[in-house]
C-alpha positions in Angstrom: 88.3 79.0 87.2 89.8 82.1 85.7 93.2 82.4 84.3 94.8 86.3 85.3 98.9 88.0 85.3 99.7 90.1 87.4 102.5 92.6 86.7 104.8 94.1 89.3 105.8 97.5 88.6 108.9 97.4 87.1 107.6 94.4 84.7 107.4 95.2 81.0 103.9 94.7 79.3 105.7 92.8 76.4 104.1 89.7 78.3 100.9 90.3 77.2 102.1 90.5 73.7 102.2 86.4 74.1 98.9 85.5 76.4 95.9 87.8 76.2 93.7 85.0 74.6 94.2 83.1 77.7 93.3 85.7 80.2 90.4 86.5 82.0 92.1 89.4 84.6 95.0 91.3 84.1 96.3 93.1 87.4 98.6 96.2 87.7 100.2 96.3 91.2 101.0 100.1 91.6 102.9 99.0 94.6 105.6 96.9 95.1 104.9 94.1 96.5 105.9 93.2 100.4 103.6 95.1 102.7 100.4 97.6 103.2 99.9 101.2 103.2 102.6 102.0 100.0 101.6 105.3 98.2 100.3 104.5 94.5 103.0 104.5 91.7 101.6 107.1 89.5 103.2 105.9 86.4 101.0 102.9 87.2 98.2 105.5 85.1 100.3 105.6 81.8 100.2 101.0 82.2 96.9 101.3 82.9 96.2 103.0 80.1 98.4 101.0 77.6 96.5 97.8 79.2 93.1 99.1 78.6 93.9 99.7 75.3 95.4 96.4 74.1 92.1 94.8 76.1 89.8 97.2 74.0 91.8 96.3 71.2 92.0 92.3 71.5 88.1 92.0 71.7 88.6 89.7 74.8 86.6 90.2 77.6 89.4 91.2 80.1 89.0 92.7 83.5 91.8 95.3 84.4 92.3 95.4 88.4 94.4 97.1 90.1 96.0 96.7 93.9 98.4 98.9 95.7 98.1 102.8 97.3 93.8 103.0 96.1 92.4 105.3 98.3 89.0 107.4 97.9 91.1 110.0 97.1 92.6 108.6 93.9 90.3 105.6 92.8 88.3 107.8 90.1 91.5 109.1 88.4 92.9 104.9 88.2 88.8 104.0 87.1 89.3 106.7 83.9 92.6 105.3 83.6 90.5 102.2 82.3 90.9 100.1 85.8 87.9 98.5 86.2 88.5 95.9 89.4 90.2 97.6 92.6 92.4 96.2 95.7 92.0 98.6 98.5 93.4 97.4 102.0 94.8 99.9 104.2 92.6 102.4 102.7 89.7 100.7 104.0 90.6 98.9 107.0 93.1 101.5 108.4 90.1 103.6 109.2 87.7 102.8 112.1 84.4 103.0 109.9 85.0 100.5 106.7 81.3 100.8 105.0 82.1 104.7 105.2 85.8 104.3 103.2 83.4 102.2 100.6 80.8 104.3 100.0 83.3 107.2 99.3 85.3 105.0 97.2 81.8 103.9 95.1 80.4 107.9 95.3 83.9 108.3 93.4 83.6 105.7 91.1 80.4 106.9 90.0 81.7 110.5 89.0 83.5 108.3 86.3 82.2 108.6 82.8 82.9 105.1 80.8 82.7 105.6 77.7 
């Protein structure tokens, strides 16, 4: 069993101050929850960078996930900001060839330097 915490776009990251030692996953919503097909909120990249810094400084093994507006055209930038897990719904299921889209995403991720 794994424990995670989800942050909506307007939620302060200050909550991490109290629970970092208890988490396995931190999920940043990069859209306001409610329906699929929304555009990625660009300010999420700043939050990603901050959370990645907090995770790295903590020494804990915590995955950083992003959900909302993830597409082949922005997944590399999202990964470069610190995410290591990605949720893509409409970007995949809105296309006729799921495998092609997933392969495009993997190709973009392969271009990102990690370290």
